[in-house]
N, C-alpha and C positions, 0 to 999 in steps of 0.2 A: 504493500500500500504506500502511495506517495505521501511523504511528509508535508504538512502545510508550510507555506511560505511564511505566514504570520499566524501565531497562536497566542491569543490573549486569554488568560484564565483568572477570573475574579480580580480584575485590575482595579485598584483604588488610587485615585490621584487627588491630592488636596493641595490647593495653591496656598502660599504663605498669607496668613492673616484671614483666611476663610474658615468659618466654622463647619460648613457643609462641604463634602467632597464634590469635585467636579465630575469625576468618574467614580461610580459607586458599585463595585463588584461586576464590572463589565467582562463578559466572556464572548469571544468572537474568534473566528479563524478563516483564513483564505488559503485555498489550494492553488497550485500552479495553474495559470490560465483562467482562473475564476474572476468574474467581474461583480463586485459588490458595491452598492451605493449606500452610504450612510446619510440618512435624512432625519429631520426633527426640528423642533422650534429653536429659535435663537437661545443660546446659552445652554443647550442640552448636552454639550460636551463633544460635538463632532470634531472640531479642530483640535481639541485636547488629545484625542486619540492619535492624530498624526504627530503631535508634539511628543507624546509619550513614546511612540515607536522610535522616533529619532533622538530621544533623550534631549529635547530642546525645551524642557520645562524651566520656568524661572527659578533662580537660586532660592533655596529654602523650601521648595515644593517637596511634598511627601508622596512617595510612590511605592506601592506594595502590591503583591500578587504576582502572577506569572506572565511573562512576556518573552516570547521567542521569535526572533527575526532570522530567517534563513538558518535555523538551527542554533543560533547563538543568543545569549542574553545580553542585550545592549547595556543594561544597567550595571553589569559586572565587568565591563571592559574598561581598560585604561584608554586614555585619550587617543593615542596613535591607532590602536586597534578599532576604537569606536569610529574614528574618522574614516578608516578604511572600509568598515562595514557600511557606514552611511553612504559612502560614495559608490560602492559596488553592489550593495543589496537593495537599495531603495532609490528610485528616481522620484523627485518631488516637483510637481507643477503647481505654482502658486496662483492665487486669484489675480494679483497684479505682478506681471513678470518683471517690472522695473525694480521690485524689491530684491530680485536675484541678480540683475544685470548691473555691471559696473559701467557707468557712462563714459569712463576714460579708456575702456578696452574695446577693441573692434570685435565684430562677430566672430571672426576667426580666432582671435585671442581667447575668447570665452571657451570655445570648443577645444582649442589646442591646450589650454591650461588644464582643463578637466581630464583630457586623454593622457597628457604627459604625466600628470600626478599619479595616475593609476596604471599606466602602461609605460614605466620608465625605460624599458628596453626597446620601445618602438623608435624608429628613426623619424626624423622630421618629415620625410616624404610620406611615411605611413600615417602619421598624425594628420597631415594635410588631406590625404586621400579619404580617410575616414570622416573628417570634418565635412568635406565637400559632399560625400555620400549622404551624410545625415541631413545637410541642408537641402539636397535634392529630394530626399524622402519626405520632408515636411513642406515642400513646395516653395522653397527659397532658391533663387538662382545663385549658384556657387560664385558668380561674379560679384556678389555682394559680400564676399569674404572679408573685405577690408572696410565695410561700412560700420557705423557706430549705432548703438541702440536707438538714439534719438532720431535717426534717419529712417526708422521703421515705423509702420503703423502699429496700432495696438494688436491687431490680428497677427501681424508678422512677428512681433515680439513674443507673442504667446507660442507661435510655431517654433521660434528659437528656443524658448523655455522647454518645449517638448523634446527638441533635438538634444538639449543638454541632459534632460532627464533620462533619455533612452541611449545616451552615448555608450554606456558600458553594458547594455542589455541586462538591466537589473531584473531579478526575479519578482520584484514588487514595485509598482508605480502607485504613488499617492497623488491624486489630483484634487486640490482643495479649492472648490468654486472656480474652476478654470475658465468658465465662459461668461461669468456674471457681467463683465464690462464690455462684452462683444455683442455686435448685432447678431440676429438669429442666423443669417446666412453664413457669416464667418464662424460663429459658434459651431454650426453643423460641420463645416469643413475641418475645424480644429479637432473636434471630437472624433471625426472620421479618421483623421490621420493618427491621432493618439491610439484609437482602437486598433487600427491596422498594424501599427508598430508593436503594440502589446501582443497581438496575435502572432506576428512573425517571430518575436523573441520568446513566446511562451510565458510572458509576464502576467502576474495577477494584477488586477486594477482595483484600487480602493478609491471610489469617487465620492467626495464629500460635496453635497449639494443641497440647496433648498428647493430645487426645481424637480418636482415629482415626474413630470413628463419627460424631462431630460434623462432622469435616472432610469425610467422605464424603457427609453429607447436604447440606451447604451449598456445597461447592466442586466445580468442574469438574475441577481438577487437584490432585494432591498431590505435593509435593516433600519428599524425606527428606534431612535434614542429619545429618552426623556429623563432629565435630571440625572444624567450619567448612567442610566440603566438601559439595557436592551429590552424594549417593550415587545417588539415583534420582528420576526425575520421570515421571509417567504419569497418564492419566485416572484419576479417583478410583475408579471401579468396577473397573478393571483392577488397580490397585495393591492394593486391599483383598481381591481374590479370587485374584490370581495375582502376588504380589510377586516381583520378580526378584532383588534384592540380599539378601544374608544379613541385613543390619540390618532391612530392611523386613519380611522374613519373620519375624524374631524379634519385631518390634513387633506385627505382626498376630497372631502366635501368642499373645503375652501378652494382647492385647486379647480374643481369643477365649477364652483361659483364664479371664479375668475374667468373661466372660459364660457360662461353662460351668455345667453342672448341679452342684448340691451333692451331696455324698456322702449316704449313707443316715442316717436319724435314729439317734442313739445309743440304746442299750438303755434302757428306762424305769428311772428311778432317783428317789430322793427329791429334791424340789425344792431348788435352791440359793436361788432368789429367788422370792418370791410377792408379787404386788401384788393388793390387793382394793379396788376402788372408790377408787383414789387420786385425790385432788383437789389441784391447785395453782392457787389463785386469787390474782390481784393486784388490790388496790383501785384503782378509778378515781376521778379527781376528781369529787366530787359533794357535795351538801348533806348535813349530818349525818343528817337523817331520810330520806334517799333513797340509802342505801348501794348503790353499783354496783360490780360485779366484772368483771374480765377472766378468764374461765374457761379459762386456757391448757391445763390438764389437768383433765378433768371426768369422773371415774369410770372410770379405766383399771384393768383387771384382766388379769394375765398370770401365767404360770408358766414359769420357766426352770430346766432341770435341768442336771446336770453334763455337760460336753462338748457342750452345745447352743448354737447361735447363732440368736438371733432378730433379724431385721431390722426396724427402725422406719423407715417411709418416709411421705412426705406432702409437700404443698406448704409453702412458707414460711409460718410462723406457725401451723402445725397443732399444735404442742406437743411435737415430738420432743425438742428440746434442753432445754425446760423440764422434761420428765419426768426426764432425766438429772440436771439440776441439783437437782431436788427429792430424788432418791435420794441425792445427795451432801450434802444439807443446805444447798445454795446458793440454793434457792428455797423460798418458804413452802409448807408442806403444810397444807391446811385440812380434811382428813379422809381416811379410808381406813386401810389397813393395809399396812405394808412388812415382810415377814418374810425374814430372811437366815438360812438353815439353821435355820428354825423360830423364831428370836427376833424379836420385834416391835421394830424399831428405833425406832418412834415412841413406845414406852413407856419407852425407856431415857433416862438423863440422865448428865451428867458423865463420869467416867472409864469407866464401863461403855459409854456410847455411843461414846466415842472408840475404845475397844478393838474394839467390834463393827464400826464403820465401816471399820476397816482391811481388812475383807473385801470392800469395794467400792472400786474405783479407776477413774480415768477417763483416757482417752487423747484429747486434744483435736485439733481440725482443724489448728491451727497449732502445731507443737511449740514454737516460740519463745515462745508465750503461757504456757507452763508451765516454761520453762527460764530461769534467771537468766543474762543475757548476760555477766555478770562472773564466773560460777562455772564452772570446768572441769567436764566431763561426769562424771568420776569422783566429784567432790564432790556434784554434783547428784543422782546416783543414790544415793549413800550418805546424803544429808541426811535423808530420812524416818526411817531407822533411828536416827539420832542424836536427832531431834526426839522420837521416841516412847521413847527410852531403851532400845532393843532390842539395842544392840551398842556395843562400844567403837569408837574411831576406827579402829584397825587392823582389827578384825573387819568394820566397815562398808566399809573400802576393799577388803578381800578379796572381800566379797560383791558389790561394784560390779563388780570385774573378772570375777567369775563370770557376772554378768548381761550384761555387754558381750559376752562370748563366746557366751552363750545366744542373743542377738539378732543374732549374725552379725558383730559388730564385732571382728575378730581380726587380729592379736594385741591383747588388751585394753590392753596397755601402750602401744600406738601411738595409742590414742584417749583414754585416761583423762585426759590433761593438755591436751586441746584444748578451746577455747571452742566453744560452739554455732555461732558465726559461721564457724568453720573447717571445718564439716561441710556436706555436701550435704543437700538436703531429705530424701532417703530416710534418710540416716544420722541426722539430727536426730530423725526419727520413731522410729527404732529406739531411740535414747536415751530418748525419751519413754516408749516401751513398757517399757524396762528399769526406768525410775524407777517406773512404775506397778506393776511386778511385785515390787519390792524388799520390800514388806510382805506378800508371799505372799497376795494376795487370792483370793477364791473366784469373784468376778464382775468382769469388765472392761466398762466402759461406753465404747464407741468412738464419739465424736461427730464424724462427717465426717472420720475420721482418715486417709483416703487421697485425698480429693477434690482436694487441691492437688498431687498427685504425678503424674509422667508414667507412661504405661502399664507400662513395664518395672518401675519402682520400685514402682508401685501393686501389680502382681502379686506382686512379691517380698515386700512388707509383708503382703499378704493371706496368702501362703503361710507366712510367719513366724507370723502369728497362728493359722493352722490347726495348725501344728506345735506351738506352745506350748500350744494348747488340748488337743491329744491327749496331750501329755506331762504336763501339769499338771492336767488335768480341769477346765479353766476353763469357766465359763458366759460367753457374750459377748452383750451387748446392743448391736447394731450399728446406729447411726443413719446414714442416708444419704439424699440426695435422688435418687439414681440407682437406679431399680428394677432395671436390668439387673445392677448390681453386687450388689444385695441378693439377686436371684434366683440368681446364681452362687455367692455366698459363704455364704448363710444357709440353715439347715434349714427355718425358717418365716419368713414375712414378715407383719408387721402394718401395716396402712394406717391412719394417723391423719388426722382432719379435724375441725377445730374442737375439738380436745382430747379427742375420743372415738374409739374403735376402730370403723371402718366396714366393715373386711374383713380377713380373715386366712387364711393357708393357704400351701402350697408356692409358692415364687416362680415356678416354671415355669407353674403353673396360673393365677396372677394375670396373668402376661404373655399367656397364650393365651386365657383366658376371664375377663377382669375383670368384676366385677359392679357395684361401687359406681361412681358417677359420677366421683369423684375418681380412682379407680384407672384407669378408662378414659382419663381425661385424661392421667394420668401415663404410661400405656402409649403413647398416641398421640404424646406429646412426647418419648419416650425414644429417642434415636438408637441404632440397632443396626447391626452390621456386616452387609453383604450375604452371602448364602450363598456358600460357596466353590464 
């Protein structure tokens, strides 16, 4: 009988300063070639499993129980032997590849250093040949051997991270949320390449993900964690269609709710936001007499009415985020018209423009990008009122408490004095929404505002946005790379490609009968839950 690549037996991990263990008696094993997905709510211990396997726990952590990696106990090895085991027995693919890539090293240097460290007898020519072979396998032209990480797109950097992980044909590959920041088409390509490389090398794959549909597409088994314990493990198809445990049932139900059909269109009403032939172009390096432009948004027209949600989808670089930044005045506008409640924003200047722009607010993908880490959340929400001179400090504080309650952070007094780092990801996003609402906007621009959240929190935030929309009559422009989310949440979906609209209509129709080539590509790449 083949020995497991990874064997975890009643593993307990307790971080320093924590009363409760993060992993509480976890038992799990992976055989060669097996593909297992670890899923569960935020804080359930998924990523701690990877840290424990690699012995990358914070100093002072307590770890007990059994842990065998490729037949060895990592916790008992001296540093040189542990470093050797980490390099050769496990390939690790991170959520953000830039956390592993050195910006001062070329692509070739990254691969060459890894190979030379573990294959010291190889000649330079052998190292170069293996590095170029790996680049070719992950879809990167070997001519980019001398390029630097910042010259690569996010998808290409993730491909490089996979090449690094597979360089030594490790028996185990751990992929921790490897596609969260990628659009659905690139995510499908990246997972396909990772899966093929694992198959060729006979490597086991441990996929850590909050995306149940992604887990079901690429893994044979799914294990559900909660509070550091294994709640349920079953074949992927079985768990997604007939989950046994209450937690798995809730996760699957939330995921199906996210993919569910949107409610009927709101009754016709005057437009809140109208775009006519909007253009946002960026100058490219060129000779003065040969002016060249990157036409990120090139003639987009749309009409958003009160209570309506329009989804913007497309591959990376299609112009989705640039469109939002142009509306917020954060990207150049080279032509067209933007009307908010009938007023042309592009014709306004100074105080009149500042006042009008309060009607447009943005919710970002990463809430920490718009929250001051040194400012408590009550002050962060109240701050726009003070900046615009719309309230006294006491009035702004009261309004901040009202909005904390409105976004479900109750009692408000328990949250207003916390720093963003003291909140969960879902709570941070609720604070970001409250901050966006404090100026009483007419339109919210949501730029990938749920893509980093686990299914339960994602469904909760989407439900919150729906509720706020119905109560406040908001118009939502919802940017996402996930067509299934757009189909379930938006009244209409617009597909962008090369800065222009190539298709639009109800999300369900786009999923079932896509017309444009890019829409078909997005639908094919979009993981969906199997029918129950």
